[in-house]
C-alpha positions, 0 to 999 in steps of 0.5 A, a space after each residue: 241813119 242807120 236801121 239801128 238808129 232809126 229804131 233807138 229813136 223810135 224807142 226813145 220816143 215811145 218811152 218818153 210819150 208813155 212816160 209823159 202819158 203815165 205822169 199825166 195819168 196819174 196827176 188825173 187819178 189823184 186829182 179825181 181819187 173818189 171817182 177812180 176809186 168807186 170805178 176800180 171797185 168792180 174790177 176789185 170785186 171781180 178779180 177778188 171773186 175769181 182769185 177766191 174760185 180759183 183757190 178753192 178749186 185748186 185746193 180741192 184738185 190738190 186734196 184729190 190728188 193727196 187721195 190718190 198718192 195716199 190710195 196708190 196709183 193703179 190700185 184696185 180695191 176688193 172689199 166684203 159685201 153683204 149679198 142682196 137676196 130677193 124672193 117670194 113672199 109665200 109660206 117659206 118653202 124658198 128659204 129652205 132651198 140650200 144656199 151657195 156657200 161662199 168662203 169669203 175674202 180669203 188668203 187664198 183669193 189672194 194667192 189665187 190673184 197673184 197666180 192667174 192674173 198677169 201684169 200685177 205690180 203687187 197684191 195684198 190682204 188686210 185683216 183690221 181688228 179692235 183691240 187694246 194696246 198695252 205697254 209698262 202699265 199704260 192701256 189704249 184701245 186701238 187696231 192690229 192690221 194684218 198686212 203682207 210685205 207689199 202692203 205699205 208700198 202699196 198704199 205709199 206709207 213710209 217709214 220713218 224709222 225701222 224696216 219692213 216685214 222680211 220674207 222670214 217674218 212675213 211667214 207669222 212665225 216671229 211675232 214682229 210689229 210695225 206701229 204708227 206714230 200715235 202709238 210711238 208718242 203715246 207708249 214710248 215717250 221715253 226710249 227708242 221704240 224699235 226693238 222694244 216689245 208691246 202688248 197687242 190684245 193678249 199677244 207681245 210683239 217686237 216693234 221693228 219699225 215706225 211709220 211716219 206721221 200720216 195727214 188725214 184728208 177729209 171727210 172722203 178718207 173713210 169713204 175711199 177706205 183711207 184710214 189713219 195709221 197713226 193709232 194702227 199696229 201692223 203685223 204680217 197677215 200670217 201672224 194675225 190669222 195664227 196668233 189673233 184671229 182667224 174667222 174661217 175657223 170655226 169655234 164653238 160659238 159659230 157652231 151654236 149660232 149656225 145651229 140657231 140659224 143666226 148665220 156665222 157669229 164672230 167672237 173676238 178671243 176676249 169676250 169679256 173685255 167691252 173695248 175688244 169684244 166683237 160680234 157680227 156676221 162675217 165669214 170672210 178671213 180678210 177685210 180687204 185685198 189690194 191689187 196694184 196694176 202695172 199699167 194704168 190703162 189695164 185697170 178696167 181690164 184687170 177689175 172685169 177678170 177679177 170680178 170673174 175669177 171671184 165669181 168662180 171661187 165664189 161659187 157666184 155668190 156676190 159677197 164681195 165688191 170691187 172699187 177702183 178708187 183712182 176712176 172715182 176720184 177722176 170722176 170727182 176731180 171733174 165734177 169738182 172742176 166743172 163746178 168751179 168753171 161755172 163759179 169762175 164764169 159768174 164771178 168774171 161777170 163782175 170784171 165785165 161790169 167794172 169794165 163797163 164802169 171803167 168805159 162809162 167814166 172815161 167817156 164822162 171824163 172827156 166831157 169834163 176835160 174836153 178844154 184840157 184836150 183843145 189845150 193839149 192839141 194847141 201846145 203840139 200834142 198829137 192824137 196818138 198823145 192823147 189817145 196814149 194819155 186816156 187809155 194809160 189812164 183806164 189801164 191805171 184804174 184798172 190795174 189798181 183794182 186788180 191789185 187791190 183784188 188779188 190781196 182782197 181774193 187772197 184774204 177771203 181765201 184764207 178767211 174761207 179755209 179758216 172759218 168754213 173748213 174747206 181747203 183753199 190754194 192760191 196758186 202764182 198762176 192764178 195771181 199771173 191770170 188775175 192781174 193780166 185779166 185786170 190789165 186787158 179790162 182796161 185796155 179792152 174798155 178803154 180804147 172807146 174813150 181813148 179813140 174819142 177823145 183823140 178825135 176830138 177837134 182841137 178848135 172845138 175843144 178850145 171853144 168848148 165852155 
């Protein structure tokens, strides 16, 4: 007989024995349905807990990745900041000392950053003004945002229609705008928006583009500076400063406020309109500067250079803060990963308890079936046959519990997302892992009872009452 023939004969014998063991295990489980069902409950709850925990962790990870995509990778964000003052509580002489002057965040800062710092992919300023949007008798509050040509690429905002600002349009001489999807759906229900005019505050702009619908992703959006762009109107930043508002420009109201010692008070052009009127201390020409670094490894160094550059330009007045969103998100992701690992470990205890339950029931089953073991041995069954029978039975109970646990876990995950508002995502890998764990539990905790059953003396088993 050749080696191939021996291998085929061995494979056929193993297949026959496995099929017989599976059929015998099914008969035993069917005969003791209640006991097998109660035994598999431990595995069911353990697998369901693991599936739910992995789904919560995967959902949190997906949310963070979406935030990274919305923020843009390798971005550094500079925002205005109110300088903290500290001094002695005396007769007020210290307060009479001249304060250092800072122009605040400005278009000049954007130009200096582009000129001085190498290795930058793009830089864009941003000015946000609350205003009203009007067209054909429909009026609604909204925001007008002044941006540079690279802004949409920096924040991964996609255009559904039209085009972005050209170099000529970026000069601010032409009144053009790009609108959000919400503005399109409310003001352009019957006509295509491209080429149409819309009134923003007291100025008319021609629509040249429409942003694709952007889905918001939770409470962290505001904290990280991710704004819902659906009701925003975007114009070139220079058009914003020329036509709508330039906070660095002195006005009569700001001079009067400074004379009263109230600091720089900025008013909108339409002070009579309560939806537009804004009064606050804010000398900053820009609300935000976004800097994208070409290489991710250079982000910390660029942030440090930005800090020193702005300190010189702002006369050491700390009226800005520099944020690296990617680092914050990665730290948050690490924290959530650790938390989910701990929860997963706790949930896995249920699997261990379920495995111990399988071992306990199988050991008790041996005592009930000693005579059956003796009869099978007398009929010619080998120790391997008995071992396979009880091992397959343990694995079968575990796999049935694991399969039911996967279904229950998916249901729990859907319920958590529906009623608790926590995003969950059941990944195929987690299902494979859960099924593999349940199979392993059956093998590990079933091997001892199966080995003890196989070691029984057939003569003693036949005499057992």
